[in-house]
Phi, psi and omega in degrees: 000144178274172183296325180297320180294318180293325176295320178296323178296318179303318180287319186290313185257350183071024179247146173289162179303317181299314181296321181294315180291327175296320178299314181295320179294317179296321180296317179295319179294320179301320182272000178069033182276156183286171179302136180099345181293331180299324178292321178294322177296316179300319180296319181294318181290326181285347181300139179292343179280122179253121182293133178288140180232131173246123186244117182257147177241132176229233183281100182193181183252004183069015181296326180291322175294318178299322177296318178297323180299337184262005176288144181229010172215090357279168176289164184301317182296320178293323181296308188275344180258337186237332182263313178237168175248100182280096187275340180206124177199110188301324183285322186263354182291139169280327180286162179210164175062222183299327181295319179294315180295325177295323178294320179297312182294324179294318179294319179298320181289318183286335185238032182304129181080004184235340186273157177260127178260124176244128182244128177241122178110151178286162182239118178282135182243348181293144179055039178075012177082022185289352186275002175208117180226145175230122180060032180082000181250137180291153177301323181299313180290322183294317182293324177294317180296314183288324181291332184301323182255011183275145175281330179209146179238126181236126176258111183259134181090156182296328180299313180284330184288316182213009179114328175052212183300319180300335182271359179298140182304141012272003176050065185295338181261000181068039182294144179208174180269168182300318182300337179281348182250316180266109185247348187266002177205157181294142176242120176280126178254131179235077185288165181144157180222082001273168174283152177291131179298334182282336172292322175293311182299319179297321179295316180295317180296321177299317180294320179295319186284316189248356179071019179208163180282155176293167179297133185246156174271187185293345178259009179082011182270141176299127183295333181295339182250336189232026181266352182233150176292145174306322183301330185296321186250013181292139179292347178264005185301321182299324178292322176300312181298329182269000179078026179255115185232142169288135182265332177202160181298131176088355179284178185300318179296322179295318180292331181274358178087023179294168181299142183262014183306313184287351175265006176103014181297129182263010180305324181290354179227019183235131180262121177183167181250027182308312183291343181269320187260338176060189183223148169076357178053043181244010176109187186296152177079004185273061172206163190310307182296326179296335179261005174101009179249137179299147172296136179261003178071035187297337183269357187248117178298137182089351178242294178299133179065008180234307180279130180307143183301324183279347183292142181287144177286160174253097184307133183289305183207007180246117181231155175298158178307147184295342181284348180266160177299155177297154182302312180231117180286139178291141180251145179291163181260358186087166183252149176281170178299317181297317180296320180296322179296318179297314180298317180297321179297316179296316180296321179295318179297318180296319179295316179298318180297324179293319179297314180300317180297319180297319178297316180297321179296319179295319180296319181297322181292319179295321180299319183291326182289334180264352179084008179280147176271000000 
């Protein structure tokens, strides 16, 4: 990039040249891109063309949006006013009612095949989807309508990715994730409760820079964020390897930062980059395990909001060295009446045999003392 472009970036984003290039380099590193990709990212962000984004809200708590509001490189205002064009977002919109819906439809018509659709929240499908409506339209119909003309579809948060908390049994509204509804094009899933705003931002920047989505796993998750277990990069991992575990909240091991596995941490069976990317931009330790709470596996379907928080995780492939005691020792089940009778019989027989042997030994000694054969 030339000096004029960097000067324009300083004005546009309110970032120094150094900070901007550091941001681009970090973004490239986060996505595992090759050398030189940071320059391509910088060029894409500096482009005067801002991709239109339509952001839908359905069954959720708005936590993913709240997480985005706390991003600071770039800040939300710089992101939505200078990097992307946020054409529809119910939470951040100044418009309301018919005016808001008119803005969404106008953006969809003007940018058909070019806009990015971001969906936050699960979608109820039971009874025709009547349990969630916006502007008189069901969430089910709205997501189908918006996805039809989208260049890319991103499901942010566990609710949109696979149903999340709303889909937990008995799931009375038939809540489900976007991939179960949109089948004619790839859907990028960025699970988490909330999802990291930087995983979303990295995905959008990759699409802006290269005109395609990042490499995805079998669940539609970007591999740069979900290819490794949380357990691999956890700051408590060394304690796990050494067999040091907190036994209960507030005990000495918990205060010393020991591994939280025995308190129900799901890090050994959950894929996400939480310990690497953290949350809230407030420094080290700013994620659940860093603050002393076990991971609940919120990004993993079948674990988060399903498996009890106190239940032990099933480690995927990382175990303490075999020379250390097992994490959890197996406990006996107790003996049945029949088993106890058998044991008692064996013990009785052994005792009887011992008594007889003792008598014989005594008799043998007496015989020798009297000279009898």
